[in-house]
C-alpha positions in Angstrom: 3.7 -13.8 -171.7 4.0 -10.6 -173.8 0.9 -11.7 -175.7 -1.1 -12.2 -172.5 0.1 -8.9 -171.1 -0.9 -7.1 -174.4 -4.4 -8.7 -174.2 -4.8 -7.6 -170.6 -3.8 -4.1 -171.4 -6.3 -4.0 -174.2 -9.0 -5.4 -171.9 -8.3 -2.7 -169.3 -8.3 0.0 -171.9 -11.7 -1.2 -173.1 -13.0 -1.2 -169.5 -11.6 2.2 -169.0 -13.4 3.3 -172.2 -16.7 2.0 -170.8 -16.2 3.8 -167.5 -15.4 7.0 -169.2 -18.3 7.1 -171.6 -20.3 10.3 -171.8 -23.8 10.2 -170.3 -26.5 12.7 -169.8 -25.6 14.9 -166.9 -27.6 14.7 -163.8 -28.5 17.7 -161.7 -25.6 16.8 -159.3 -23.1 16.6 -162.1 -23.6 20.0 -163.7 -20.4 21.7 -165.0 -18.7 24.1 -162.5 -20.8 27.2 -162.0 -20.5 30.2 -159.8 -22.7 31.0 -156.8 -22.8 34.0 -154.5 -20.6 37.1 -154.7 -17.5 35.1 -153.9 -17.6 33.4 -157.4 -17.5 30.0 -155.6 -17.8 27.0 -158.1 -20.8 24.9 -157.4 -19.4 21.6 -158.4 -15.8 21.9 -159.8 -14.9 18.2 -159.7 -18.1 16.4 -160.8 -18.5 12.6 -160.8 -17.9 11.0 -164.2 -18.9 7.5 -162.9 -20.8 5.3 -165.3 -21.9 1.9 -164.1 -20.5 -1.1 -165.9 -23.1 -3.0 -168.0 -25.0 -5.7 -166.3 -27.6 -8.4 -167.2 -31.0 -9.0 -165.7 -30.3 -11.4 -162.9 -32.1 -13.3 -160.2 -30.6 -14.8 -157.1 -32.9 -17.4 -155.7 -33.0 -19.8 -152.7 -30.6 -17.7 -150.5 -31.0 -16.3 -147.0 -31.5 -12.6 -147.4 -30.4 -9.9 -145.0 -32.0 -6.8 -146.5 -29.7 -4.3 -144.7 -32.4 -2.7 -142.7 -32.9 -5.6 -140.2 -35.3 -7.9 -142.1 -34.6 -11.5 -143.1 -36.1 -13.7 -145.8 -35.2 -17.4 -145.8 -35.0 -19.0 -149.3 -35.7 -15.6 -150.8 -35.4 -14.1 -154.3 -33.5 -10.9 -155.3 -34.0 -9.4 -158.8 -31.4 -7.1 -160.4 -32.2 -5.2 -163.6 -31.1 -1.9 -165.2 -28.5 -1.4 -162.4 -31.1 -1.5 -159.7 -32.7 -3.9 -157.2 -36.1 -4.3 -158.8 -37.7 -6.8 -156.4 -37.1 -8.8 -153.3 -39.4 -11.6 -152.3 -40.0 -15.0 -150.7 -39.5 -18.5 -152.1 -42.8 -18.4 -154.1 -41.8 -15.3 -156.1 -42.2 -16.1 -159.8 -39.1 -15.9 -161.9 -39.1 -14.7 -165.5 -37.7 -17.0 -168.2 -35.3 -14.4 -169.8 -33.0 -13.7 -166.9 -29.7 -15.1 -165.5 -30.7 -17.3 -162.6 -28.2 -18.0 -159.8 -28.9 -20.7 -157.3 -28.2 -19.3 -153.8 -29.3 -22.4 -151.8 -27.3 -22.6 -148.6 -25.8 -19.1 -149.2 -26.6 -15.6 -148.1 -27.4 -12.4 -149.9 -26.7 -8.9 -148.4 -26.4 -5.4 -149.6 -22.8 -4.5 -150.4 -20.7 -3.5 -147.4 -20.2 0.2 -146.9 -17.1 1.4 -145.1 -17.6 4.8 -143.7 -14.0 5.3 -142.7 -11.3 4.3 -145.2 -8.0 5.8 -146.4 -7.6 3.6 -149.5 -6.2 5.7 -152.3 -4.7 8.4 -150.1 -2.8 6.0 -147.9 -2.5 3.3 -150.6 -0.4 0.1 -150.9 2.5 -0.2 -151.1 2.8 1.9 -147.9 5.7 4.1 -148.7 6.4 7.8 -148.1 6.0 8.7 -151.7 2.4 7.5 -151.6 1.5 8.9 -148.2 -1.0 11.6 -149.0 -3.6 11.5 -146.2 -2.5 14.1 -143.7 -1.7 17.7 -144.7 0.1 18.1 -141.4 1.2 21.7 -141.9 -1.5 23.4 -139.8 -4.1 22.2 -137.3 -6.7 23.9 -139.5 -6.8 22.6 -143.1 -10.4 22.4 -144.2 -9.4 23.7 -147.6 -7.9 20.3 -148.7 -10.0 17.6 -150.3 -9.1 13.9 -149.8 -10.3 13.2 -153.4 -7.3 15.1 -154.7 -5.0 12.6 -153.1 -6.8 9.4 -154.2 -4.7 7.1 -156.4 -7.2 5.0 -158.4 -4.6 2.3 -158.9 -4.4 1.4 -155.2 -4.5 -2.5 -155.1 -6.5 -2.2 -151.9 -9.7 -1.4 -153.8 -9.9 -4.8 -155.4 -8.9 -6.5 -152.2 -11.8 -4.8 -150.4 -14.2 -5.8 -153.2 -13.1 -9.5 -153.5 -12.3 -10.3 -149.9 -14.7 -8.0 -148.1 -17.7 -7.4 -150.4 -17.2 -3.6 -150.1 -19.1 -1.8 -152.7 -19.0 1.8 -151.4 -16.5 3.6 -149.2 -15.8 7.0 -147.8 -12.2 8.2 -148.2 -11.2 10.6 -145.4 -8.2 12.7 -144.7 -6.1 11.6 -141.7 -6.4 12.8 -138.1 -3.3 14.9 -137.6 -5.4 18.1 -137.7 -8.4 19.5 -135.9 -9.9 20.3 -139.3 -8.5 17.7 -141.7 -10.4 18.6 -144.9 -13.2 17.2 -147.1 -13.9 13.5 -147.6 -15.2 11.8 -150.8 -17.5 8.8 -151.3 -16.5 6.3 -154.0 -18.0 3.4 -155.7 -15.5 0.5 -155.4 -14.7 0.2 -159.1 -11.5 0.8 -160.9 -11.4 3.8 -163.2 -8.7 5.9 -164.8 -9.5 8.9 -162.5 -10.9 9.6 -159.1 -13.9 11.2 -160.7 -14.6 8.0 -162.5 -15.1 6.3 -159.1 -16.9 9.2 -157.4 -20.4 8.3 -156.1 -22.8 10.6 -158.0 -24.4 13.2 -155.8 -23.0 11.9 -152.5 -22.5 14.7 -149.9 -18.9 15.5 -149.0 -17.8 15.1 -145.4 -15.6 17.3 -143.2 -13.1 15.3 -141.3 -12.4 16.7 -137.8 -10.3 15.2 -135.0 -10.1 15.7 -131.3 -7.9 14.3 -128.6 -4.3 13.1 -128.7 -3.5 13.3 -132.4 -3.7 17.1 -133.0 -2.1 18.0 -129.7 0.7 15.6 -130.2 1.5 16.6 -133.8 1.5 20.3 -133.1 2.6 20.3 -129.5 5.7 18.4 -130.5 6.4 21.4 -132.9 5.9 23.9 -130.1 2.7 25.1 -131.7 -0.9 25.5 -130.7 -2.7 23.3 -129.9 -0.6 21.3 -127.4 -3.5 20.5 -124.9 -7.1 19.4 -125.1 -8.2 22.9 -124.1 -6.0 24.2 -126.9 -7.9 21.9 -129.3 -11.2 23.3 -128.2 -10.0 26.9 -128.3 -8.7 26.6 -131.9 -11.8 24.8 -133.0 -14.1 27.5 -131.5 -12.0 30.4 -132.9 -12.1 28.8 -136.4 -15.9 28.3 -136.2 -16.3 32.0 -135.2 -14.4 33.0 -138.4 -16.4 30.6 -140.5 -19.7 31.9 -139.2 -18.8 35.5 -140.1 -17.7 34.3 -143.5 -21.0 32.4 -143.9 -23.1 35.4 -142.8 -21.4 37.7 -145.4 -21.8 35.1 -148.1 -25.5 34.6 -147.3 -26.0 38.4 -147.4 -24.3 38.6 -150.8 -21.4 40.7 -149.6 -18.3 40.7 -151.8 -15.4 39.0 -150.2 -12.2 37.3 -151.4 -12.6 33.5 -152.0 -11.3 31.4 -149.1 -11.3 27.7 -149.7 -11.1 26.9 -146.0 -14.0 29.1 -145.1 -16.1 27.8 -148.1 -15.8 24.3 -146.6 -16.8 25.5 -143.2 -19.6 27.7 -144.4 -21.1 24.8 -146.4 -20.8 22.7 -143.2 -22.7 25.3 -141.2 -25.4 25.2 -143.9 -25.7 21.4 -143.7 -24.3 20.8 -147.2 -21.2 19.0 -145.8 -21.5 16.3 -143.1 -19.1 16.3 -140.1 -17.2 13.1 -139.4 -15.3 13.5 -136.2 -12.4 11.3 -135.0 -13.0 11.1 -131.3 -12.3 8.4 -128.7 -13.2 9.6 -125.3 -16.8 10.1 -124.0 -16.1 13.4 -122.4 -14.6 14.9 -125.6 -17.5 13.7 -127.7 -19.8 15.5 -125.2 -17.7 18.6 -125.6 -18.0 18.4 -129.4 -21.7 18.0 -129.2 -22.0 21.2 -127.1 -19.6 23.0 -129.6 -21.8 21.9 -132.5 -24.8 23.4 -130.8 -22.9 26.6 -130.1 -22.1 27.1 -133.7 -25.1 25.5 -135.4 -23.6 22.5 -137.2 -24.5 18.8 -137.0 -22.1 15.9 -136.3 -23.0 13.0 -138.5 -20.8 10.4 -136.8 -18.0 10.1 -134.3 -15.3 7.8 -135.6 -13.4 5.2 -133.6 -15.5 6.3 -130.6 -14.2 3.6 -128.3 -16.1 5.1 -125.3 -19.5 5.6 -127.1 -21.0 3.0 -124.8 -20.6 5.5 -121.9 -22.8 8.2 -123.6 -25.0 6.0 -125.9 -28.1 7.8 -124.6 -26.6 11.2 -125.4 -25.7 10.0 -128.9 -29.2 8.7 -129.4 -30.8 11.9 -128.3 -28.7 14.0 -130.7 -29.0 11.6 -133.6 -25.3 11.0 -133.9 -23.9 7.7 -135.3 -20.8 6.0 -133.9 -18.4 4.3 -136.3 -16.4 1.7 -134.3 -14.0 -1.2 -134.4 -14.9 -4.7 -133.2 -12.0 -4.9 -130.7 -9.3 -2.3 -131.4 -8.6 -0.4 -128.2 -5.9 0.0 -125.6 -3.1 1.1 -128.0 -3.0 4.6 -126.6 -4.4 6.4 -123.5 -7.5 7.7 -125.2 -8.3 4.2 -126.4 -7.6 2.7 -122.9 -11.3 2.3 -121.9 -12.5 0.5 -124.9 -14.5 -2.7 -124.5 -15.6 -5.5 -126.9 -19.2 -4.8 -126.2 -19.1 -1.2 -127.4 -20.9 -1.7 -130.6 -23.8 -3.8 -129.3 -24.2 -1.5 -126.3 -24.6 1.5 -128.5 -27.1 -0.4 -130.7 -29.0 -1.7 -127.7 -29.4 1.9 -126.4 -31.2 2.8 -129.6 -28.3 4.8 -131.0 -26.8 4.4 -134.5 -24.0 1.8 -134.5 -21.6 1.3 -137.5 -18.6 -1.0 -138.0 -15.7 0.7 -139.8 -12.1 -0.2 -140.8 -9.6 2.7 -140.9 -7.3 0.1 -142.3 -6.4 -1.5 -145.6 -6.5 -5.0 -144.1 -9.5 -4.5 -141.8 -11.6 -3.4 -144.7 -11.3 -6.9 -146.2 -13.1 -8.5 -143.2 -15.6 -6.0 -141.9 -18.1 -8.8 -141.7 -15.8 -10.6 -139.2 -15.4 -7.4 -137.2 -19.1 -7.1 -136.9 -19.3 -10.8 -135.9 -16.9 -10.2 -133.1 -19.0 -7.4 -131.7 -22.2 -9.4 -132.2 -20.7 -12.4 -130.3 -19.5 -10.1 -127.5 -23.0 -8.6 -127.2 -24.6 -12.0 -127.0 -22.2 -13.2 -124.3 -23.3 -10.1 -122.3 -27.0 -11.1 -122.8 -28.0 -8.9 -125.7 -30.1 -10.9 -128.1 -29.3 -9.2 -131.4 -30.1 -11.2 -134.5 -27.8 -11.6 -137.5 -30.0 -9.7 -139.8 -30.3 -6.7 -137.4 -26.5 -6.7 -136.9 -26.0 -6.3 -140.6 -27.4 -2.8 -140.4 -24.0 -1.9 -138.9 -22.5 -2.5 -142.3 -25.3 -1.3 -144.6 -28.1 1.2 -143.9 -26.5 2.8 -140.8 -23.3 3.9 -142.6 -25.4 4.9 -145.6 -27.5 7.2 -143.4 -24.5 8.8 -141.8 -23.0 9.4 -145.3 -26.2 10.9 -146.7 -26.7 8.1 -149.3 -29.4 5.9 -147.7 -31.9 6.9 -150.3 -29.8 5.2 -153.0 -27.9 2.3 -151.4 -27.5 0.5 -148.1 -30.4 -1.9 -148.4 -32.1 -4.3 -150.7 -35.1 -2.2 -151.6 -36.7 -1.8 -155.0 -35.3 1.2 -156.8 -31.9 1.2 -154.9 -28.6 0.6 -156.5 -27.9 -3.0 -157.3 -25.0 -3.2 -154.9 -25.2 -6.8 -153.7 -23.0 -9.6 -152.3 -23.7 -13.3 -152.5 -21.7 -15.0 -149.7 -20.8 -18.7 -149.8 -22.1 -19.1 -146.2 -23.3 -17.1 -143.2 -21.4 -13.8 -143.5 -20.7 -13.7 -139.8 -18.6 -16.9 -140.1 -14.8 -16.7 -140.2 -14.9 -19.2 -143.0 -17.2 -17.3 -145.3 -16.1 -15.3 -148.3 -17.9 -13.3 -151.0 -18.7 -15.6 -153.9 -20.1 -12.8 -156.2 -20.3 -9.1 -155.9 -22.5 -6.8 -158.0 -22.1 -3.0 -158.2 -25.0 -1.2 -159.8 -26.2 -4.5 -161.1 -22.9 -5.4 -162.9 -21.1 -8.5 -161.8 -17.6 -7.2 -160.9 -16.3 -10.1 -158.9 -16.9 -13.9 -159.2 -14.8 -16.3 -157.1 -15.5 -18.9 -159.7 -14.1 -16.7 -162.5 -10.6 -15.3 -161.9 -10.8 -13.1 -165.0 -13.7 -11.3 -163.4 -11.6 -9.7 -160.6 -10.5 -6.1 -161.3 -6.7 -5.6 -161.6 -5.2 -2.2 -161.3 -2.6 -0.8 -163.7 -0.1 -0.8 -160.9 -0.4 -4.5 -160.3 -0.5 -5.3 -164.0 2.7 -3.4 -164.6 4.5 -5.2 -161.7 3.6 -8.9 -161.9 1.1 -9.5 -164.7 -2.6 -9.9 -164.1 -2.5 -13.7 -164.7 -0.4 -14.1 -161.5 -2.6 -12.1 -159.2 -4.0 -14.2 -156.4 
């Protein structure tokens, strides 16, 4: 046992060494620099992510959902140099010097993207000592960054990879506050540091929340806000301050650095994307008006159980809705949710996304999408499987500002790919193989291929992980 444990520790150390290798810096990964008169660092916590090594690989004979709504039966997917290099039909020629995987009877999709996760900042085991998602000390905390709470050893990352085919995920602060702080987008690989997981060049998000949570948290403390009108008033007052800060910064006027105002000024300038926790249709409409008042853009409403009521408004304003398959009714603002929410938003021409907000739900987002798809079909909406997969692929990628690099099987995009052992909308289907940037990181046929965190290794030994 000691020998096996020593070998596993050596193996992980070698993997960590690979993930930490120095590489030529990209434009997005420049060392911290100053900008403007406030001496604001341009990129103080750059990504150090380096893809694991892969081999030129071809998956042939599978049914392909390309992530943007197209389907190829018996198709071929080429992976090389970390990228998708070609996608074609059954007659596509295959070179002799590549790894060939027979996908007959199986399905290939882009890796699942979860736009709303708390892995790492609400990790497992779920104990108070590891609860780092909500800085519930003020309703306005845009100065905090979720990435500074991420625990890379969270066992949930490997569960999401192996059970759910999740290759990319956005980690958000919680929803106690009106302004919860900045989000971070991660590649779903184990690394020694958060920066070793950080998606290179992905825009940060600003987590905002409306409705019951902020008014309950602070109203119970006898503080503002304690009502929905208080929520809006504090929001607006904060944006007024942010706009003044942003104007001074743009004019080059000297001012004391303010981490909260830096976040909000960057948001007003479109550098940070707004992800707004919001359930009710009327509140989403209020937020849309507020965004126009102050000149920022909402990328997505999250949870959004009443999006079906204002799907046309969301479409007209280019706002995505990140939704559950059937979580609703657990509090008053979730009372009017329906199982057809996702397909109704999609059918109206708006951007529909399936998200988790849960360490267990992230392991079966394909099944959450299947529930919504089935509900829509029973209502008479004829949405194909391949089109429904956009809810897990290109749509979240667009809302997260990374659709030019991932979210679909297009030549030149990251080789983030899942081979499923059956139709991915079936309850009985599991990921068989998962590639991230062209590297095979999970293989159901090879238990040694599954990543194991230091935390798990230290507790039970990697050989005992199921």
